[in-house]
C-alpha positions as CSV (number, residue, x, y, z in Angstrom):
1,X,27.1,-6.6,-7.7
2,X,24.6,-5.1,-5.0
3,X,23.4,-1.8,-4.8
4,X,24.6,0.1,-1.6
5,X,22.8,3.3,-2.2
6,X,25.8,5.0,0.3
7,X,28.5,4.7,-1.7
8,X,26.4,6.9,-3.9
9,X,25.7,11.1,-3.9
10,X,23.5,11.3,-6.8
11,X,22.5,14.7,-7.9
12,X,23.0,17.7,-6.0
13,X,20.0,19.1,-4.2
14,X,21.2,22.5,-5.7
15,X,20.3,21.0,-9.2
16,X,17.2,19.1,-8.0
17,X,14.8,21.8,-9.1
18,X,12.5,21.3,-12.1
19,X,10.5,23.8,-13.9
20,X,7.1,23.3,-15.2
21,X,7.9,21.9,-18.6
22,X,9.8,19.3,-16.8
23,X,6.9,18.3,-14.2
24,X,4.5,18.3,-16.7
25,X,4.4,14.2,-17.7
26,X,2.9,12.8,-20.0
27,X,0.5,10.3,-18.1
28,X,0.4,6.6,-18.6
29,X,-2.2,4.8,-21.4
30,X,-4.6,3.5,-19.1
31,X,-5.5,1.1,-22.7
32,X,-2.3,-0.2,-23.6
33,X,-0.1,0.0,-20.0
34,X,1.3,-2.6,-18.3
35,X,-0.6,-3.1,-15.4
36,X,2.2,-3.1,-13.0
37,X,3.3,0.0,-14.7
38,X,0.4,1.5,-12.7
39,X,0.8,-0.2,-9.7
40,X,4.8,0.9,-9.5
41,X,2.8,4.3,-10.0
42,X,0.2,3.8,-7.3
43,X,2.8,2.2,-4.9
44,X,5.8,5.0,-5.1
45,X,3.6,7.8,-4.7
46,X,2.4,6.3,-1.3
47,X,6.0,6.1,-0.6
48,X,6.1,10.0,-1.7
49,X,3.3,11.2,0.2
50,X,4.5,9.2,3.8
51,X,8.1,10.4,3.2
52,X,6.2,14.0,2.9
53,X,4.0,13.9,5.4
54,X,6.9,12.5,7.7
55,X,9.3,15.4,7.2
56,X,6.1,17.6,7.8
57,X,5.3,16.0,11.2
58,X,9.0,16.7,12.2
59,X,9.4,20.2,11.5
60,X,6.5,20.4,13.7
61,X,8.4,19.1,17.0
62,X,12.3,19.6,15.3
63,X,13.7,23.3,17.0
64,X,16.6,23.9,14.9
65,X,16.1,26.4,12.3
66,X,18.7,24.8,10.6
67,X,17.6,21.4,10.2
68,X,14.1,22.8,9.4
69,X,15.5,24.8,6.2
70,X,17.7,21.4,5.5
71,X,14.0,19.5,5.9
72,X,12.4,21.8,4.1
73,X,14.4,22.1,1.0
74,X,14.3,18.3,0.6
75,X,10.8,18.2,1.1
76,X,9.6,20.7,-1.8
77,X,11.8,18.2,-3.9
78,X,9.8,15.2,-2.8
79,X,7.0,17.2,-3.4
80,X,8.2,17.9,-7.0
81,X,8.7,14.0,-7.3
82,X,5.0,13.4,-5.9
83,X,3.5,15.4,-8.6
84,X,5.6,14.0,-11.3
85,X,4.8,10.0,-10.0
86,X,1.0,11.0,-9.0
87,X,0.5,12.4,-12.2
88,X,1.6,9.7,-14.3
89,X,-1.9,8.3,-13.9
90,X,-4.6,9.3,-16.8
91,X,-7.4,11.9,-16.8
92,X,-9.5,9.4,-17.8
93,X,-9.4,6.7,-15.5
94,X,-12.8,6.8,-13.3
95,X,-12.3,7.2,-9.6
96,X,-13.4,3.4,-9.8
97,X,-10.9,2.4,-12.3
98,X,-8.1,4.0,-10.0
99,X,-9.4,2.6,-7.0
100,X,-9.9,-1.4,-8.1
101,X,-5.6,-0.5,-9.3
102,X,-4.7,0.8,-5.5
103,X,-6.5,-2.8,-4.2
104,X,-4.3,-4.7,-6.7
105,X,-1.3,-2.4,-5.4
106,X,-2.8,-3.8,-2.0
107,X,-2.5,-7.5,-2.9
108,X,0.0,-8.1,-5.0
109,X,2.7,-5.5,-3.3
110,X,1.6,-7.1,0.6
111,X,1.5,-10.1,-0.9
112,X,5.4,-10.2,-2.0
113,X,6.1,-9.0,1.2
114,X,4.7,-11.4,2.7
115,X,6.4,-14.2,1.1
116,X,9.8,-12.3,1.7
117,X,9.2,-11.6,5.2
118,X,11.9,-13.6,7.3
119,X,9.9,-12.2,10.4
120,X,7.6,-14.7,11.5
121,X,5.3,-12.3,13.4
122,X,5.2,-9.7,11.0
123,X,4.5,-12.3,8.1
124,X,1.6,-13.0,9.8
125,X,0.6,-9.2,9.8
126,X,0.7,-9.5,5.8
127,X,-0.8,-12.4,5.3
128,X,-3.6,-11.2,7.4
129,X,-4.3,-8.0,5.6
130,X,-3.8,-9.3,2.4
131,X,-7.0,-11.4,2.8
132,X,-9.1,-8.4,3.4
133,X,-7.9,-6.0,0.4
134,X,-8.1,-9.1,-1.7
135,X,-12.1,-9.2,-0.6
136,X,-11.8,-5.5,-1.2
137,X,-10.8,-5.7,-4.7
138,X,-13.8,-8.4,-5.6
139,X,-16.2,-6.0,-3.4
140,X,-15.3,-2.7,-5.6
141,X,-15.2,-4.7,-9.0
142,X,-18.5,-5.8,-8.7
143,X,-19.7,-2.2,-8.2
144,X,-17.6,-1.3,-10.9
145,X,-19.5,-3.8,-13.2
146,X,-23.2,-1.8,-11.6
147,X,-22.5,1.8,-12.5
148,X,-19.7,1.8,-15.1
149,X,-20.9,-1.7,-16.8
150,X,-17.5,-2.5,-17.6
151,X,-15.5,-5.6,-15.7
152,X,-12.5,-5.4,-13.6
153,X,-10.4,-7.4,-16.3
154,X,-9.5,-4.4,-18.1
155,X,-7.9,-3.3,-15.6
156,X,-6.2,-6.1,-13.8
157,X,-6.0,-8.3,-17.0
158,X,-6.1,-11.4,-14.8
159,X,-2.6,-11.0,-13.1
160,X,-4.5,-11.0,-10.3
161,X,-7.8,-13.0,-9.6
162,X,-11.1,-11.2,-8.4
163,X,-13.2,-13.7,-5.6
164,X,-14.2,-13.4,-2.5
165,X,-11.4,-13.6,0.4
166,X,-12.3,-12.6,4.5
167,X,-15.7,-11.3,4.3
168,X,-15.5,-7.6,4.2
169,X,-18.1,-7.2,6.9
170,X,-15.7,-9.2,9.3
171,X,-13.2,-6.9,8.8
172,X,-14.8,-4.0,11.9
173,X,-12.7,-5.1,15.0
174,X,-12.7,-3.0,18.3
175,X,-10.1,-0.5,17.6
176,X,-8.1,-2.1,20.2
177,X,-7.1,-5.4,18.8
178,X,-5.7,-3.7,15.6
179,X,-2.5,-2.6,17.2
180,X,0.0,-4.9,16.9
181,X,3.8,-5.6,18.7
182,X,5.9,-3.4,17.1
183,X,9.7,-5.1,15.6
184,X,12.9,-4.4,17.8
185,X,15.0,-2.3,16.5
186,X,18.0,-3.5,17.8
187,X,17.5,-6.6,16.2
188,X,14.7,-6.8,13.7
189,X,16.7,-7.2,10.3
190,X,17.1,-3.9,7.9
191,X,14.8,-5.4,5.4
192,X,12.1,-6.0,8.1
193,X,11.8,-2.2,8.6
194,X,12.0,-1.6,5.0
195,X,8.7,-3.7,4.5
196,X,7.2,-2.2,7.6
197,X,7.4,1.0,6.1
198,X,6.6,-0.2,2.5
199,X,2.9,-1.1,3.4
200,X,2.2,1.0,6.1
201,X,3.1,3.7,3.6
202,X,0.6,2.1,0.5
203,X,-2.2,1.7,3.0
204,X,-2.2,5.2,4.8
205,X,-2.4,6.3,0.8
206,X,-5.4,4.0,0.7
207,X,-7.5,5.3,3.7
208,X,-6.4,8.8,2.8
209,X,-7.6,8.0,-1.0
210,X,-10.9,6.7,0.3
211,X,-11.7,9.6,2.8
212,X,-11.8,11.8,0.0
213,X,-13.1,10.2,-2.7
214,X,-16.1,8.5,-1.5
215,X,-18.3,11.6,-1.4
216,X,-17.9,12.0,-5.3
217,X,-20.3,9.6,-6.5
218,X,-24.3,10.4,-6.7
219,X,-25.0,6.4,-6.5
220,X,-25.9,5.4,-2.6
221,X,-24.3,2.4,-3.0
222,X,-21.0,3.4,-4.2
223,X,-20.3,6.2,-1.2
224,X,-21.6,3.4,1.7
225,X,-19.1,0.7,0.1
226,X,-16.2,3.7,0.3
227,X,-17.8,5.1,3.4
228,X,-17.1,1.1,5.0
229,X,-13.8,0.5,3.3
230,X,-12.6,3.5,4.0
231,X,-13.2,2.6,7.9
232,X,-11.3,-1.1,7.2
233,X,-8.2,1.0,6.0
234,X,-8.0,3.1,8.8
235,X,-7.5,-0.3,10.7
236,X,-4.7,-1.1,8.2
237,X,-3.3,1.6,8.9
238,X,-2.8,1.6,13.1
239,X,-2.4,-2.8,12.1
240,X,0.8,-1.8,10.0
241,X,1.8,1.5,11.7
242,X,2.1,-0.3,14.8
243,X,4.6,-2.5,13.6
244,X,7.1,0.0,13.5
245,X,9.5,0.5,17.0
246,X,8.1,3.4,18.5
247,X,11.5,3.9,20.1
248,X,13.4,4.8,16.9
249,X,14.9,8.3,16.8
250,X,13.5,10.7,14.5
251,X,16.7,10.9,12.7
252,X,16.7,7.4,12.8
253,X,13.1,7.8,10.9
254,X,14.4,9.7,8.6
255,X,17.3,8.0,7.3
256,X,15.0,4.5,7.2
257,X,12.5,7.1,5.2
258,X,15.3,8.0,2.6
259,X,16.6,4.6,2.2
260,X,13.3,3.2,1.8
261,X,12.9,5.7,-1.4
262,X,15.9,4.5,-2.7
263,X,15.2,0.8,-2.5
264,X,12.1,1.4,-3.8
265,X,13.0,3.7,-6.7
266,X,16.2,0.9,-7.5
267,X,13.6,-2.1,-7.7
268,X,11.4,-0.3,-9.8
269,X,14.0,1.0,-12.1
270,X,15.1,-3.0,-12.2
271,X,11.9,-4.0,-13.2
272,X,9.9,-1.7,-15.2
273,X,8.9,-2.4,-18.3
274,X,8.2,1.0,-19.9
275,X,11.1,2.7,-21.1
276,X,9.7,6.2,-20.2
277,X,8.8,5.8,-17.1
278,X,12.0,3.7,-16.4
279,X,13.7,7.2,-17.0
280,X,11.7,8.8,-14.1
281,X,12.4,5.9,-11.7
282,X,16.2,6.7,-12.3
283,X,16.1,10.4,-12.3
284,X,14.4,9.8,-8.7
285,X,16.9,7.6,-7.7
286,X,19.3,10.1,-8.3
287,X,17.8,12.6,-6.5
288,X,16.7,10.4,-3.4
289,X,20.8,8.9,-3.0
290,X,21.5,12.7,-2.2
291,X,18.7,12.9,0.0
292,X,20.0,9.8,1.8
293,X,23.1,11.6,2.4
294,X,22.2,14.4,3.7
295,X,19.9,12.5,6.5
296,X,23.2,10.2,7.1
297,X,24.7,13.7,7.8
298,X,21.8,14.6,10.2
299,X,21.8,11.6,11.6
300,X,26.0,11.7,12.3
301,X,25.7,15.3,13.8
302,X,22.4,15.0,16.1
303,X,22.1,11.2,17.1
304,X,25.5,10.8,17.0
305,X,25.4,7.6,15.6
306,X,26.7,5.8,11.8
307,X,23.4,5.6,9.9
308,X,25.6,1.8,8.9
309,X,25.1,0.7,11.9
310,X,21.1,0.7,11.2
311,X,21.2,0.0,7.6
312,X,22.0,-3.1,5.6
313,X,25.4,-2.8,3.3
314,X,23.5,-3.2,0.3
315,X,20.2,-3.2,-1.3
316,X,17.5,-6.3,-0.8
317,X,16.4,-7.9,-3.5
318,X,14.2,-5.6,-5.6
319,X,10.8,-5.3,-4.7
320,X,8.5,-6.9,-7.8
321,X,5.4,-6.8,-8.5
322,X,4.2,-10.4,-9.9
323,X,1.3,-12.6,-9.6
324,X,0.6,-14.0,-6.0
325,X,-2.4,-16.0,-6.9
326,X,-1.0,-19.5,-5.3
327,X,-0.3,-17.5,-2.1
328,X,-3.6,-15.8,-1.9
329,X,-5.4,-19.1,-2.5
330,X,-3.1,-21.2,0.6
331,X,-4.0,-18.6,2.9
332,X,-7.4,-18.6,1.8
333,X,-7.6,-22.5,2.5
334,X,-5.8,-22.1,5.9
335,X,-6.7,-18.3,7.2
336,X,-10.2,-17.2,5.9
337,X,-11.2,-17.6,9.8
338,X,-8.6,-15.3,11.4
339,X,-9.4,-12.5,13.3
340,X,-7.6,-10.5,16.3
341,X,-7.4,-10.4,19.9
342,X,-5.2,-8.3,21.6
343,X,-1.6,-8.2,19.5
344,X,-2.3,-11.7,18.2
345,X,-4.4,-13.9,16.0
346,X,-7.4,-16.4,17.1
347,X,-9.5,-18.1,14.4
348,X,-12.2,-18.2,17.4
349,X,-15.0,-14.9,17.3
350,X,-14.6,-13.6,20.9
351,X,-16.8,-11.6,23.0
352,X,-15.5,-8.1,21.8
353,X,-15.5,-9.0,18.1
354,X,-19.1,-10.1,18.4
355,X,-19.9,-6.7,20.4
356,X,-18.6,-4.7,17.7
357,X,-19.8,-6.2,15.0
358,X,-23.3,-6.2,16.4
359,X,-23.1,-2.3,17.0
360,X,-21.7,-1.6,14.0
361,X,-23.5,-4.3,11.2
362,X,-26.7,-3.9,13.1
363,X,-27.8,-2.9,9.5
364,X,-26.9,-5.8,6.0
365,X,-23.7,-3.4,5.0
366,X,-23.0,-2.5,2.1
367,X,-20.0,-4.7,1.4
368,X,-22.6,-7.5,1.5
369,X,-25.5,-5.2,-0.7
370,X,-23.3,-4.5,-3.6
371,X,-23.2,-8.1,-4.4
372,X,-26.7,-8.5,-3.5
373,X,-27.3,-6.1,-6.0
374,X,-25.4,-7.4,-8.5
375,X,-26.8,-10.2,-8.4
376,X,-30.3,-8.9,-8.9
377,X,-28.9,-7.0,-12.1
378,X,-27.1,-9.7,-13.6
379,X,-28.2,-12.7,-12.4
380,X,-24.7,-13.3,-10.8
381,X,-21.6,-11.7,-9.3
382,X,-18.5,-10.6,-11.6
383,X,-15.3,-12.9,-10.6
384,X,-12.3,-13.3,-12.5
385,X,-11.0,-17.1,-11.5
386,X,-8.0,-18.1,-13.6
387,X,-6.9,-20.5,-11.1
388,X,-10.2,-22.8,-10.5
389,X,-13.2,-22.1,-8.1
390,X,-12.3,-20.2,-4.5
391,X,-10.8,-22.9,-2.4
392,X,-13.3,-21.6,0.7
393,X,-16.5,-23.9,-0.1
394,X,-18.5,-21.7,1.7
395,X,-17.4,-18.4,-1.2
396,X,-17.5,-20.3,-4.2
397,X,-20.9,-19.5,-6.2
398,X,-23.9,-20.4,-5.4
399,X,-25.5,-23.0,-7.7
400,X,-27.8,-21.8,-10.2
401,X,-26.3,-18.2,-10.3
402,X,-24.6,-18.5,-13.4
């Protein structure tokens, strides 16, 4: 039977506060954990961070002290949840190893959403961004071998291929061409709203991560690559956040955030392979069920509408981390030359795009130089092509480099 979170109260808010010993969770083992367990941790941290930041933004514009106090109590618990989730990541993993895992999340979470999205315009948005994050994984994997002398299959374990996507230097577009058309909140399928919120949250997390960790490296090529890809993540956040209907009220958005947290925790509880981590997903789900009820009560009181009018009657099929190699290869073969113009997509480079490229890529960008330097050092690029050569002939490795 499908799970309807509106039918469950969960743990009362007064019983959700945890002490330090309860928050001090044991991290996963970086050498033996399922890569998709790590992906679920990273994805769920992004969802929690978005919920917290949304609540803070709501707090800043809300004039009602009683509502602000209620938001503050829930937000504190969300902060505890975020600390538990993010602290599951192992301290012995380097920043670059975590970065490669972030990009695996971007590829396989966006790939799953693109496959499941019913709206053609939204599906295209996910497909477009997927090919760019896929290329980021390839650039970081080459950097990883160069400066840490390890291979990315240690992290992704052949679940996700490593080969060029849409070349990173071509991701730099005029900012106005990163804005998309929003879905219509009155007609969009409930799953489409959850998809948009999920991918926006994941990309926002990546943007924030790169903004902060990039300067931690001493190697110039690493600092420069994080800077370049960090700016592209700004483009991606603009791309995805503009899919959300700005006409949604604050109360409606609050309910959507809480419902989406229930959806993701439920999904990961259903698909988690590590029993200890699965128990955390289940605990947090039972907390979020109460947060959702609180949000629904606020919507009824302040928005004059029933949450049932905007939510699905039951959770959709669980979000699943799984290989998306076939999808990625199909998109490489058919959409590699896409760029954006206004709110749409085109295959031909236009004047505004070319002007942006001439300005920002006046010098050879780090995303190209990292491959040059890897070839100089090892005589070849780093790739992990489990399904055969890259489907785009010009993106295949040059003859004689192996």
